[in-house]
C-alpha distance (Angstrom), angle and dihedral (degrees) to the residues before:
residue distance angle dihedral
M1 . . .
M2 3.78 . .
M3 3.79 100.5 .
C4 3.82 142.5 -23.1
L5 3.78 127.6 -137.0
G6 3.78 103.6 -168.6
S7 3.80 103.9 -50.3
F8 3.83 94.1 -23.9
V9 3.81 112.1 105.9
F10 3.80 120.5 -152.2
S11 3.82 107.8 -145.7
L12 3.79 140.7 128.1
P13 3.83 94.7 -82.0
T14 3.85 93.2 48.9
L15 3.83 113.9 24.5
A16 3.77 125.5 -32.6
H17 3.78 116.4 -163.5
H18 3.79 114.4 -153.6
E19 3.80 96.0 -150.1
L20 3.78 142.2 9.7
Q21 3.78 118.7 -136.2
R22 3.81 114.9 -165.2
Q23 3.79 125.2 -172.4
A24 3.80 126.7 -178.1
E25 3.80 130.1 -176.8
W26 3.80 134.1 -161.0
K27 3.79 121.1 -157.9
H28 3.80 119.7 -120.5
P29 3.83 107.1 164.1
N30 3.77 116.5 -168.3
V31 3.79 137.3 -145.1
S32 3.79 121.0 -152.2
R33 3.80 117.7 -118.7
V34 3.79 129.3 -169.1
G35 3.79 116.2 -110.1
T36 3.79 96.7 -0.7
R37 3.77 142.1 60.0
D38 3.79 120.6 -68.3
A39 3.80 117.5 -87.3
H40 3.81 114.2 -115.6
Q41 3.78 130.4 -161.0
Y42 3.78 128.0 -170.8
T43 3.81 108.0 -127.9
G44 3.80 101.3 174.8
P45 3.76 142.7 -84.3
G46 3.78 120.2 -27.7
D47 3.78 131.1 -160.2
E48 3.78 123.1 -30.8
T49 3.78 117.8 -159.8
I50 3.78 134.1 -177.9
T51 3.79 124.3 -162.4
L52 3.80 121.5 -162.2
P53 3.81 113.0 -166.0
G54 3.78 122.0 -178.6
W55 3.77 146.0 125.3
I56 3.76 139.6 -118.8
A57 3.80 131.5 -153.4
P58 3.82 105.7 -155.1
D59 3.83 94.1 -178.5
E60 3.80 90.9 60.1
G61 3.80 91.7 61.8
F62 3.81 95.6 -142.0
A63 3.78 105.3 59.0
G64 3.79 106.0 74.2
S65 3.77 140.1 -60.8
P66 3.82 130.2 -106.3
I67 3.82 87.5 -139.1
S68 3.81 87.5 68.5
L69 3.81 89.5 63.4
D70 3.81 89.1 51.7
I71 3.81 91.1 51.2
L72 3.80 90.6 52.6
R73 3.82 90.1 49.0
Y74 3.82 89.7 54.3
M75 3.80 89.3 49.4
A76 3.83 89.6 50.8
D77 3.83 91.0 47.9
A78 3.81 89.2 56.4
G79 3.82 89.4 59.5
D80 3.79 91.9 -143.7
A81 3.79 126.9 144.2
Y82 3.79 116.8 -118.8
A83 3.78 131.4 -162.7
L84 3.80 111.3 -109.7
V85 3.79 112.0 -147.5
E86 3.79 127.6 174.8
G87 3.80 119.9 -134.7
S88 3.81 88.3 -111.1
G89 3.82 89.2 61.3
R90 3.80 97.1 -102.5
I91 3.81 110.6 146.3
Y92 3.81 115.2 -144.9
G93 3.81 98.2 -178.3
A94 3.82 137.9 -109.6
F95 3.80 114.2 -36.0
V96 3.79 137.9 -178.5
I97 3.80 123.5 -150.0
T98 3.81 107.2 -113.3
T99 3.82 103.8 171.0
M100 3.78 139.8 7.4
S101 3.75 127.4 -174.8
E102 3.77 131.8 -179.2
T103 3.77 135.4 -175.1
R104 3.78 118.8 -160.6
S105 3.79 118.5 -156.3
Y106 3.80 141.3 166.8
L107 3.79 92.7 43.4
N108 3.80 123.0 -154.4
E109 3.79 123.8 -137.8
D110 3.81 90.8 -94.7
G111 3.81 92.7 53.8
S112 3.80 95.9 -104.1
S113 3.77 116.1 128.7
K114 3.77 132.6 -125.1
R115 3.80 92.7 -151.5
I116 3.81 131.9 31.4
E117 3.78 120.6 -174.1
F118 3.78 115.0 -160.9
S119 3.77 141.5 -178.8
I120 3.80 124.7 -164.2
S121 3.81 121.8 -166.9
L122 3.78 121.1 -158.5
K123 3.82 129.6 -171.0
R124 3.78 123.6 -156.2
V125 3.79 114.1 -123.4
D126 3.81 105.5 172.7
E127 3.78 123.2 95.2
N128 3.79 94.1 -136.9
L129 3.78 140.7 -23.3
V130 3.82 92.6 -88.3
G131 3.81 91.0 81.5
V132 3.80 93.3 44.4
L133 3.79 93.1 50.7
G134 3.81 92.5 45.7
L135 3.80 94.1 -122.4
F136 3.81 118.9 156.4
C-alpha cells in the first residue's frame, strides 16, 4: 500500500502514482503605502494541494486498473472530504478531489488502451489534524 484516500488504496493493483507533489501557501496580504514598500500582514495558512501523477498499464494485468479511476471519479462526485494517509502512517489531513485528468494511449482494436496516464489533484479542507483524527 502506497497511500489511502478514505477507503481507496493506492497500490500496484489499483493505481500507483509515481510521485507526490505537495504545495502549501501562507497568506500575507499587503496594503499600499506612499513613498515606501507595501505593508504586509500574516493572516494564516492558505491552500494546500497535493498532486498524484502516475500511469497504469491495464493490458499487463499487474499495473493498475481503469476501474480505479472510475471509483475516484465517484468519490469526487460525492464532494466529500477524505483522510489522506501515507502507507508509512503519516497523516496529511482531510482532502477533496478537485481535478482528475487521464490520457489514454497505445489503443487496441476495440478502443481500449494499453497505457493510461493520470493526474489527481487534491485540496486540503480541514483546519488541522485534530478534526481528521477525531480528537476532542
